[in-house]
C-alpha positions as CSV (number, residue, x, y, z in Angstrom):
1,M,-149.4,-8.8,88.0
2,P,-150.9,-10.6,91.0
3,I,-148.5,-12.9,92.9
4,T,-149.9,-15.9,94.9
5,V,-147.8,-17.1,97.8
6,A,-148.4,-20.6,99.2
7,Y,-146.4,-22.5,101.8
8,T,-146.0,-26.1,102.9
9,L,-144.1,-27.9,105.6
10,S,-141.5,-30.4,104.5
11,A,-139.2,-32.1,106.9
12,G,-139.6,-29.4,109.4
13,N,-138.9,-26.6,106.9
14,V,-141.3,-24.1,105.5
15,V,-141.3,-24.1,101.6
16,L,-142.7,-21.0,99.9
17,T,-144.1,-21.3,96.4
18,L,-144.6,-18.1,94.4
19,T,-147.0,-18.2,91.5
20,E,-147.1,-15.2,89.2
21,T,-150.1,-14.6,87.0
22,A,-149.2,-12.6,83.9
23,F,-151.7,-10.9,81.7
24,G,-151.1,-11.4,78.0
25,N,-148.6,-13.6,76.3
26,V,-144.8,-13.8,76.3
27,D,-143.3,-15.0,73.1
28,G,-139.7,-15.5,74.1
29,A,-138.8,-18.0,71.5
30,S,-139.3,-15.6,68.5
31,N,-139.6,-12.1,69.8
32,L,-137.1,-11.7,72.6
33,D,-134.1,-13.4,71.1
34,T,-131.7,-10.4,70.4
35,A,-129.7,-8.6,73.1
36,G,-130.1,-4.8,73.3
37,Y,-133.5,-4.5,71.8
38,V,-136.0,-2.9,74.3
39,P,-139.2,-5.0,74.8
40,Y,-142.7,-3.5,74.8
41,V,-146.2,-4.9,75.2
42,S,-148.1,-4.7,71.9
43,A,-151.8,-3.8,71.6
44,A,-152.5,-7.5,71.5
45,G,-150.8,-7.9,74.9
46,V,-147.8,-9.7,73.6
47,L,-144.3,-8.9,75.0
48,S,-142.3,-8.2,71.9
49,I,-139.4,-6.2,70.3
50,D,-139.3,-4.4,67.0
51,K,-136.1,-5.2,65.1
52,T,-137.1,-3.2,61.9
53,A,-135.0,-0.1,61.1
54,A,-138.1,2.1,61.4
55,G,-139.2,1.0,64.8
56,Q,-136.2,0.0,66.8
57,L,-135.6,0.8,70.4
58,F,-132.1,-0.3,71.3
59,W,-130.3,-0.2,74.6
60,D,-126.5,-0.2,74.5
61,A,-125.8,-1.6,78.0
62,T,-122.0,-1.1,77.6
63,N,-122.1,2.6,77.0
64,H,-125.5,3.3,78.6
65,R,-127.1,4.8,75.5
66,L,-130.5,4.5,73.9
67,G,-131.0,4.3,70.2
68,I,-134.3,5.1,68.5
69,G,-134.3,3.7,64.9
70,M,-130.6,2.8,65.3
71,T,-128.5,0.1,67.0
72,N,-125.3,2.1,67.4
73,P,-126.1,5.4,69.3
74,A,-123.0,7.6,69.7
75,Q,-124.5,9.8,72.4
76,K,-126.8,9.1,75.4
77,L,-129.8,9.4,73.0
78,G,-129.4,8.7,69.3
79,V,-132.3,9.1,66.9
80,T,-132.6,8.3,63.3
81,G,-135.4,10.4,61.8
82,N,-137.3,13.5,62.9
83,I,-137.9,14.5,66.5
84,Q,-141.1,16.3,67.5
85,A,-141.3,18.1,70.8
86,S,-144.2,20.0,72.2
87,G,-142.3,21.6,75.1
88,T,-138.9,23.2,75.5
89,I,-135.7,21.4,74.7
90,L,-133.2,22.3,77.4
91,G,-129.4,22.3,77.3
92,T,-126.3,24.4,77.4
93,A,-125.4,23.9,73.7
94,L,-127.1,22.9,70.4
95,N,-124.9,21.6,67.6
96,L,-126.8,21.2,64.3
97,G,-124.3,19.0,62.6
98,S,-120.7,18.8,61.8
99,G,-119.5,22.1,60.3
100,S,-123.0,23.5,60.8
101,M,-124.5,25.9,63.3
102,N,-123.8,25.9,67.1
103,L,-125.8,27.6,69.7
104,S,-124.3,27.8,73.2
105,T,-124.8,29.7,76.4
106,T,-121.1,30.3,76.6
107,I,-120.3,31.4,73.0
108,G,-123.7,32.4,71.6
109,L,-124.5,31.6,68.0
110,Q,-121.7,30.2,65.9
111,M,-122.1,29.7,62.1
112,P,-119.5,28.5,59.6
113,L,-118.2,30.8,57.0
114,S,-120.7,30.2,54.2
115,L,-121.0,30.7,50.5
116,A,-122.4,34.2,49.7
117,P,-125.1,34.5,47.1
118,A,-123.7,35.5,43.7
119,S,-126.3,38.2,43.2
120,A,-129.3,39.9,44.9
121,A,-131.5,37.5,42.8
122,A,-129.6,34.3,43.7
123,T,-131.5,31.2,44.8
124,G,-132.6,31.5,48.4
125,I,-135.3,30.9,51.0
126,A,-136.8,33.7,53.0
127,G,-135.1,33.8,56.4
128,Q,-131.8,32.3,55.2
129,L,-128.8,34.0,56.7
130,V,-125.2,33.7,55.5
131,Y,-122.0,35.6,55.7
132,D,-118.5,35.9,54.4
133,T,-115.6,38.1,55.4
134,G,-117.1,41.3,54.1
135,F,-120.9,41.1,54.3
136,I,-123.9,39.6,56.1
137,Y,-126.6,38.4,53.6
138,V,-130.3,38.0,54.5
139,C,-132.8,36.4,52.1
140,T,-135.9,38.5,52.6
141,A,-138.1,36.7,50.1
142,T,-137.7,33.8,47.8
143,N,-134.6,34.5,45.7
144,T,-134.3,38.1,47.1
145,W,-131.1,38.9,49.0
146,K,-130.0,42.0,50.9
147,R,-126.6,42.6,52.4
148,V,-124.9,44.8,54.9
149,A,-121.1,45.4,55.1
150,I,-119.2,44.4,58.2
151,A,-116.0,45.9,59.6
152,T,-113.9,46.0,62.7
153,W,-114.2,48.8,65.2
């Protein structure tokens, strides 16, 4: 945005006047009326916010957290919906949900004790891995399970 600076002399003082030229429109009366929502410039050049559940960008200034699709992020970044990444996601731990799987550089892979398939033909998806106190079960094809016994040494 270009800024024009003009000056005048008034009663022996120099008075500076700054004039800012903005490109596009700012619709503050209807679009920027809710604290926390992150503004953006639309394709039409209008400074706006999206308060719909599907498009929200929300900044929690108290806790310094960003929400995408939510207004109450519990972590530094909270996302409602899927996340797509084309690069590497870095970190020291990955928690895939309460009571779910954890992957950490300090403890390795941690999975909760899970329900074992009732038979070798039980419902399953290829690649699924579960275990109980006696066996590790691997689904090798749709509804096809194999197992191996585990023991202390």
